Backbone as XML, in Angstrom:
<?xml version="1.0"?>
<chain id="A" units="angstrom">
  <residue number="1" name="PRO">
    <atom name="N" x="36.343" y="-265.324" z="222.288"/>
    <atom name="CA" x="36.299" y="-265.590" z="223.719"/>
    <atom name="C" x="35.855" y="-264.337" z="224.484"/>
  </residue>
  <residue number="2" name="GLU">
    <atom name="N" x="35.124" y="-264.562" z="225.503"/>
    <atom name="CA" x="34.636" y="-263.463" z="226.324"/>
    <atom name="C" x="35.778" y="-262.878" z="227.152"/>
  </residue>
  <residue number="3" name="GLY">
    <atom name="N" x="35.778" y="-261.564" z="227.332"/>
    <atom name="CA" x="36.817" y="-260.911" z="228.099"/>
    <atom name="C" x="37.980" y="-260.432" z="227.268"/>
  </residue>
  <residue number="4" name="VAL">
    <atom name="N" x="38.024" y="-260.785" z="225.992"/>
    <atom name="CA" x="39.090" y="-260.329" z="225.112"/>
    <atom name="C" x="38.601" y="-259.099" z="224.361"/>
  </residue>
  <residue number="5" name="VAL">
    <atom name="N" x="39.404" y="-258.071" z="224.368"/>
    <atom name="CA" x="39.044" y="-256.828" z="223.687"/>
    <atom name="C" x="40.028" y="-256.596" z="222.561"/>
  </residue>
  <residue number="6" name="HIS">
    <atom name="N" x="39.504" y="-256.356" z="221.377"/>
    <atom name="CA" x="40.350" y="-256.013" z="220.245"/>
    <atom name="C" x="40.398" y="-254.499" z="220.157"/>
  </residue>
  <residue number="7" name="ALA">
    <atom name="N" x="41.577" y="-253.940" z="220.114"/>
    <atom name="CA" x="41.718" y="-252.487" z="220.093"/>
    <atom name="C" x="42.838" y="-252.107" z="219.148"/>
  </residue>
  <residue number="8" name="GLU">
    <atom name="N" x="42.837" y="-250.836" z="218.799"/>
    <atom name="CA" x="43.873" y="-250.313" z="217.918"/>
    <atom name="C" x="44.383" y="-249.013" z="218.527"/>
  </residue>
  <residue number="9" name="LEU">
    <atom name="N" x="45.670" y="-248.863" z="218.600"/>
    <atom name="CA" x="46.253" y="-247.621" z="219.096"/>
    <atom name="C" x="46.292" y="-246.615" z="217.957"/>
  </residue>
  <residue number="10" name="VAL">
    <atom name="N" x="45.765" y="-245.421" z="218.223"/>
    <atom name="CA" x="45.763" y="-244.372" z="217.199"/>
    <atom name="C" x="46.332" y="-243.093" z="217.789"/>
  </residue>
  <residue number="11" name="ASP">
    <atom name="N" x="46.832" y="-242.261" z="216.906"/>
    <atom name="CA" x="47.348" y="-240.953" z="217.299"/>
    <atom name="C" x="46.168" y="-240.067" z="217.697"/>
  </residue>
  <residue number="12" name="ASP">
    <atom name="N" x="46.355" y="-239.185" z="218.682"/>
    <atom name="CA" x="45.279" y="-238.297" z="219.137"/>
    <atom name="C" x="44.698" y="-237.459" z="218.005"/>
  </residue>
  <residue number="13" name="ALA">
    <atom name="N" x="45.489" y="-237.114" z="217.021"/>
    <atom name="CA" x="45.012" y="-236.287" z="215.911"/>
    <atom name="C" x="43.976" y="-237.022" z="215.065"/>
  </residue>
  <residue number="14" name="HIS">
    <atom name="N" x="43.918" y="-238.337" z="215.178"/>
    <atom name="CA" x="42.978" y="-239.121" z="214.377"/>
    <atom name="C" x="41.736" y="-239.546" z="215.159"/>
  </residue>
  <residue number="15" name="LEU">
    <atom name="N" x="41.600" y="-239.067" z="216.385"/>
    <atom name="CA" x="40.423" y="-239.412" z="217.178"/>
    <atom name="C" x="39.220" y="-238.602" z="216.701"/>
  </residue>
  <residue number="16" name="PRO">
    <atom name="N" x="38.011" y="-239.117" z="216.865"/>
    <atom name="CA" x="36.831" y="-238.334" z="216.479"/>
    <atom name="C" x="36.670" y="-237.117" z="217.393"/>
  </residue>
  <residue number="17" name="ALA">
    <atom name="N" x="36.024" y="-236.102" z="216.873"/>
    <atom name="CA" x="35.807" y="-234.888" z="217.664"/>
    <atom name="C" x="34.901" y="-235.213" z="218.848"/>
  </residue>
  <residue number="18" name="PRO">
    <atom name="N" x="35.219" y="-234.679" z="220.028"/>
    <atom name="CA" x="34.370" y="-234.955" z="221.194"/>
    <atom name="C" x="33.024" y="-234.242" z="221.057"/>
  </residue>
  <residue number="19" name="LEU">
    <atom name="N" x="32.010" y="-234.830" z="221.652"/>
    <atom name="CA" x="30.695" y="-234.200" z="221.651"/>
    <atom name="C" x="30.713" y="-232.987" z="222.576"/>
  </residue>
  <residue number="20" name="PRO">
    <atom name="N" x="29.971" y="-231.942" z="222.235"/>
    <atom name="CA" x="29.927" y="-230.780" z="223.130"/>
    <atom name="C" x="29.296" y="-231.177" z="224.464"/>
  </residue>
  <residue number="21" name="THR">
    <atom name="N" x="29.806" y="-230.599" z="225.550"/>
    <atom name="CA" x="29.305" y="-230.956" z="226.878"/>
    <atom name="C" x="27.965" y="-230.296" z="227.166"/>
  </residue>
  <residue number="22" name="ALA">
    <atom name="N" x="27.719" y="-229.135" z="226.591"/>
    <atom name="CA" x="26.453" y="-228.439" z="226.821"/>
    <atom name="C" x="25.661" y="-228.378" z="225.522"/>
  </residue>
  <residue number="23" name="ALA">
    <atom name="N" x="24.367" y="-228.352" z="225.670"/>
    <atom name="CA" x="23.506" y="-228.237" z="224.492"/>
    <atom name="C" x="23.667" y="-226.843" z="223.884"/>
  </residue>
  <residue number="24" name="PRO">
    <atom name="N" x="23.572" y="-226.732" z="222.577"/>
    <atom name="CA" x="23.682" y="-225.404" z="221.958"/>
    <atom name="C" x="22.509" y="-224.527" z="222.380"/>
  </residue>
  <residue number="25" name="PRO">
    <atom name="N" x="22.688" y="-223.209" z="222.387"/>
    <atom name="CA" x="21.591" y="-222.323" z="222.791"/>
    <atom name="C" x="20.387" y="-222.486" z="221.864"/>
  </residue>
  <residue number="26" name="ARG">
    <atom name="N" x="19.196" y="-222.476" z="222.455"/>
    <atom name="CA" x="17.972" y="-222.649" z="221.673"/>
    <atom name="C" x="17.630" y="-221.368" z="220.925"/>
  </residue>
  <residue number="27" name="PRO">
    <atom name="N" x="17.076" y="-221.493" z="219.721"/>
    <atom name="CA" x="16.625" y="-220.299" z="218.998"/>
    <atom name="C" x="15.447" y="-219.652" z="219.724"/>
  </residue>
  <residue number="28" name="VAL">
    <atom name="N" x="15.385" y="-218.334" z="219.663"/>
    <atom name="CA" x="14.288" y="-217.585" z="220.272"/>
    <atom name="C" x="13.574" y="-216.854" z="219.144"/>
  </residue>
  <residue number="29" name="VAL">
    <atom name="N" x="12.513" y="-217.470" z="218.641"/>
    <atom name="CA" x="11.769" y="-216.906" z="217.517"/>
    <atom name="C" x="10.285" y="-217.007" z="217.842"/>
  </residue>
  <residue number="30" name="ASP">
    <atom name="N" x="9.534" y="-215.940" z="217.586"/>
    <atom name="CA" x="8.086" y="-215.989" z="217.746"/>
    <atom name="C" x="7.428" y="-215.231" z="216.607"/>
  </residue>
  <residue number="31" name="GLN">
    <atom name="N" x="6.141" y="-214.974" z="216.720"/>
    <atom name="CA" x="5.411" y="-214.327" z="215.633"/>
    <atom name="C" x="5.852" y="-212.882" z="215.403"/>
  </residue>
  <residue number="32" name="HIS">
    <atom name="N" x="6.609" y="-212.301" z="216.309"/>
    <atom name="CA" x="7.066" y="-210.921" z="216.171"/>
    <atom name="C" x="8.495" y="-210.819" z="215.639"/>
  </residue>
  <residue number="33" name="THR">
    <atom name="N" x="9.135" y="-211.936" z="215.367"/>
    <atom name="CA" x="10.520" y="-211.935" z="214.902"/>
    <atom name="C" x="10.578" y="-211.594" z="213.416"/>
  </residue>
  <residue number="34" name="ASN">
    <atom name="N" x="11.390" y="-210.611" z="213.075"/>
    <atom name="CA" x="11.637" y="-210.239" z="211.676"/>
    <atom name="C" x="13.125" y="-210.395" z="211.410"/>
  </residue>
  <residue number="35" name="LEU">
    <atom name="N" x="13.455" y="-211.183" z="210.414"/>
    <atom name="CA" x="14.854" y="-211.393" z="210.059"/>
    <atom name="C" x="15.068" y="-210.962" z="208.615"/>
  </residue>
  <residue number="36" name="ALA">
    <atom name="N" x="16.091" y="-210.158" z="208.405"/>
    <atom name="CA" x="16.469" y="-209.765" z="207.049"/>
    <atom name="C" x="17.310" y="-210.886" z="206.444"/>
  </residue>
  <residue number="37" name="PRO">
    <atom name="N" x="17.412" y="-210.939" z="205.123"/>
    <atom name="CA" x="18.251" y="-211.969" z="204.505"/>
    <atom name="C" x="19.673" y="-211.933" z="205.081"/>
  </residue>
  <residue number="38" name="GLY">
    <atom name="N" x="20.153" y="-213.082" z="205.482"/>
    <atom name="CA" x="21.502" y="-213.186" z="206.026"/>
    <atom name="C" x="21.580" y="-213.022" z="207.536"/>
  </residue>
  <residue number="39" name="ASP">
    <atom name="N" x="20.497" y="-212.572" z="208.196"/>
    <atom name="CA" x="20.510" y="-212.431" z="209.656"/>
    <atom name="C" x="20.515" y="-213.811" z="210.305"/>
  </residue>
  <residue number="40" name="PRO">
    <atom name="N" x="21.327" y="-213.997" z="211.349"/>
    <atom name="CA" x="21.297" y="-215.284" z="212.048"/>
    <atom name="C" x="20.054" y="-215.370" z="212.935"/>
  </residue>
  <residue number="41" name="LEU">
    <atom name="N" x="19.653" y="-216.591" z="213.267"/>
    <atom name="CA" x="18.540" y="-216.768" z="214.193"/>
    <atom name="C" x="18.964" y="-216.301" z="215.578"/>
  </residue>
  <residue number="42" name="PRO">
    <atom name="N" x="18.158" y="-215.500" z="216.263"/>
    <atom name="CA" x="18.502" y="-215.121" z="217.635"/>
    <atom name="C" x="18.379" y="-216.339" z="218.549"/>
  </residue>
  <residue number="43" name="THR">
    <atom name="N" x="19.273" y="-216.441" z="219.507"/>
    <atom name="CA" x="19.251" y="-217.574" z="220.433"/>
    <atom name="C" x="19.177" y="-217.067" z="221.861"/>
  </residue>
  <residue number="44" name="GLU">
    <atom name="N" x="18.976" y="-218.008" z="222.780"/>
    <atom name="CA" x="18.945" y="-217.657" z="224.200"/>
    <atom name="C" x="20.259" y="-217.022" z="224.636"/>
  </residue>
  <residue number="45" name="ALA">
    <atom name="N" x="21.351" y="-217.378" z="223.993"/>
    <atom name="CA" x="22.657" y="-216.812" z="224.352"/>
    <atom name="C" x="22.731" y="-215.326" z="224.016"/>
  </residue>
  <residue number="46" name="ASP">
    <atom name="N" x="21.910" y="-214.865" z="223.055"/>
    <atom name="CA" x="21.916" y="-213.459" z="222.665"/>
    <atom name="C" x="21.092" y="-212.587" z="223.606"/>
  </residue>
  <residue number="47" name="GLN">
    <atom name="N" x="20.298" y="-213.201" z="224.473"/>
    <atom name="CA" x="19.395" y="-212.454" z="225.346"/>
    <atom name="C" x="20.164" y="-211.863" z="226.525"/>
  </residue>
  <residue number="48" name="PRO">
    <atom name="N" x="19.682" y="-210.731" z="227.044"/>
    <atom name="CA" x="20.345" y="-210.162" z="228.223"/>
    <atom name="C" x="20.121" y="-211.062" z="229.440"/>
  </residue>
  <residue number="49" name="THR">
    <atom name="N" x="21.051" y="-211.026" z="230.352"/>
    <atom name="CA" x="20.898" y="-211.777" z="231.594"/>
    <atom name="C" x="20.657" y="-210.790" z="232.723"/>
  </residue>
  <residue number="50" name="TYR">
    <atom name="N" x="19.839" y="-211.185" z="233.663"/>
    <atom name="CA" x="19.472" y="-210.313" z="234.772"/>
    <atom name="C" x="19.878" y="-210.953" z="236.088"/>
  </residue>
  <residue number="51" name="THR">
    <atom name="N" x="20.159" y="-210.100" z="237.064"/>
    <atom name="CA" x="20.468" y="-210.571" z="238.405"/>
    <atom name="C" x="19.309" y="-210.194" z="239.316"/>
  </residue>
  <residue number="52" name="GLU">
    <atom name="N" x="19.312" y="-210.692" z="240.533"/>
    <atom name="CA" x="18.282" y="-210.331" z="241.507"/>
    <atom name="C" x="18.216" y="-208.818" z="241.688"/>
  </residue>
  <residue number="53" name="ARG">
    <atom name="N" x="19.363" y="-208.181" z="241.683"/>
    <atom name="CA" x="19.403" y="-206.730" z="241.891"/>
    <atom name="C" x="18.676" y="-205.980" z="240.766"/>
  </residue>
  <residue number="54" name="ASP">
    <atom name="N" x="18.662" y="-206.541" z="239.567"/>
    <atom name="CA" x="17.994" y="-205.896" z="238.441"/>
    <atom name="C" x="16.475" y="-205.915" z="238.565"/>
  </residue>
  <residue number="55" name="ILE">
    <atom name="N" x="15.916" y="-206.888" z="239.266"/>
    <atom name="CA" x="14.463" y="-207.031" z="239.291"/>
    <atom name="C" x="13.837" y="-206.773" z="240.655"/>
  </residue>
  <residue number="56" name="ARG">
    <atom name="N" x="14.614" y="-206.544" z="241.665"/>
    <atom name="CA" x="14.087" y="-206.289" z="243.012"/>
    <atom name="C" x="14.302" y="-204.826" z="243.392"/>
  </residue>
  <residue number="57" name="VAL">
    <atom name="N" x="13.353" y="-204.287" z="244.182"/>
    <atom name="CA" x="13.503" y="-202.932" z="244.715"/>
    <atom name="C" x="13.783" y="-203.044" z="246.204"/>
  </residue>
  <residue number="58" name="SER">
    <atom name="N" x="14.315" y="-201.977" z="246.782"/>
    <atom name="CA" x="14.634" y="-201.977" z="248.205"/>
    <atom name="C" x="13.346" y="-201.893" z="249.024"/>
  </residue>
  <residue number="59" name="GLU">
    <atom name="N" x="13.443" y="-202.204" z="250.314"/>
    <atom name="CA" x="12.288" y="-202.085" z="251.217"/>
    <atom name="C" x="11.755" y="-200.655" z="251.205"/>
  </residue>
  <residue number="60" name="ARG">
    <atom name="N" x="12.664" y="-199.696" z="251.218"/>
    <atom name="CA" x="12.272" y="-198.281" z="251.231"/>
    <atom name="C" x="11.483" y="-197.924" z="249.964"/>
  </residue>
  <residue number="61" name="THR">
    <atom name="N" x="11.970" y="-198.359" z="248.811"/>
    <atom name="CA" x="11.280" y="-198.077" z="247.551"/>
    <atom name="C" x="9.937" y="-198.799" z="247.500"/>
  </residue>
  <residue number="62" name="ALA">
    <atom name="N" x="9.890" y="-200.038" z="247.964"/>
    <atom name="CA" x="8.635" y="-200.789" z="247.972"/>
    <atom name="C" x="7.595" y="-200.090" z="248.837"/>
  </residue>
  <residue number="63" name="GLU">
    <atom name="N" x="8.003" y="-199.603" z="249.989"/>
    <atom name="CA" x="7.084" y="-198.882" z="250.883"/>
    <atom name="C" x="6.604" y="-197.593" z="250.232"/>
  </residue>
  <residue number="64" name="ARG">
    <atom name="N" x="7.515" y="-196.875" z="249.605"/>
    <atom name="CA" x="7.149" y="-195.621" z="248.936"/>
    <atom name="C" x="6.160" y="-195.878" z="247.798"/>
  </residue>
  <residue number="65" name="LEU">
    <atom name="N" x="6.386" y="-196.922" z="247.012"/>
    <atom name="CA" x="5.475" y="-197.259" z="245.919"/>
    <atom name="C" x="4.101" y="-197.683" z="246.441"/>
  </residue>
  <residue number="66" name="LYS">
    <atom name="N" x="4.092" y="-198.390" z="247.554"/>
    <atom name="CA" x="2.834" y="-198.847" z="248.137"/>
    <atom name="C" x="2.003" y="-197.664" z="248.640"/>
  </residue>
  <residue number="67" name="ASN">
    <atom name="N" x="2.667" y="-196.637" z="249.134"/>
    <atom name="CA" x="1.969" y="-195.502" z="249.740"/>
    <atom name="C" x="1.670" y="-194.365" z="248.769"/>
  </residue>
  <residue number="68" name="GLN">
    <atom name="N" x="2.186" y="-194.400" z="247.570"/>
    <atom name="CA" x="1.954" y="-193.274" z="246.659"/>
    <atom name="C" x="0.545" y="-193.330" z="246.090"/>
  </residue>
  <residue number="69" name="SER">
    <atom name="N" x="0.067" y="-192.192" z="245.610"/>
    <atom name="CA" x="-1.285" y="-192.124" z="245.056"/>
    <atom name="C" x="-1.336" y="-192.802" z="243.694"/>
  </residue>
  <residue number="70" name="LYS">
    <atom name="N" x="-2.546" y="-193.091" z="243.241"/>
    <atom name="CA" x="-2.742" y="-193.722" z="241.935"/>
    <atom name="C" x="-2.256" y="-192.786" z="240.833"/>
  </residue>
  <residue number="71" name="PRO">
    <atom name="N" x="-1.853" y="-193.319" z="239.688"/>
    <atom name="CA" x="-1.416" y="-192.466" z="238.579"/>
    <atom name="C" x="-2.531" y="-191.522" z="238.140"/>
  </residue>
  <residue number="72" name="LYS">
    <atom name="N" x="-2.153" y="-190.305" z="237.792"/>
    <atom name="CA" x="-3.137" y="-189.303" z="237.394"/>
    <atom name="C" x="-3.475" y="-189.384" z="235.909"/>
  </residue>
  <residue number="73" name="ASN">
    <atom name="N" x="-2.696" y="-190.090" z="235.126"/>
    <atom name="CA" x="-2.932" y="-190.156" z="233.686"/>
    <atom name="C" x="-3.751" y="-191.375" z="233.269"/>
  </residue>
  <residue number="74" name="THR">
    <atom name="N" x="-4.350" y="-192.050" z="234.221"/>
    <atom name="CA" x="-5.165" y="-193.222" z="233.893"/>
    <atom name="C" x="-6.349" y="-193.305" z="234.840"/>
  </residue>
  <residue number="75" name="SER">
    <atom name="N" x="-7.411" y="-193.909" z="234.402"/>
    <atom name="CA" x="-8.595" y="-194.035" z="235.252"/>
    <atom name="C" x="-8.637" y="-195.377" z="235.977"/>
  </residue>
  <residue number="76" name="ARG">
    <atom name="N" x="-7.609" y="-196.173" z="235.844"/>
    <atom name="CA" x="-7.592" y="-197.486" z="236.497"/>
    <atom name="C" x="-7.281" y="-197.384" z="237.954"/>
  </residue>
</chain>
């Protein structure tokens, strides 16, 4: 009959393991990756994390860099 559900009560210890909520970190491997025997694959979780402060310069520094002369050790 429709609307009837057959169920079984089980102890929590016998429930299946829950699925992880987040995907596992992706491997980061390219043509320059060298791994010795036994080394784990590097993943995105192993990479450093950066904040805005790490990649931005102040207005004062930006102005100074804009106004400085070209490098003397290159012809570019």
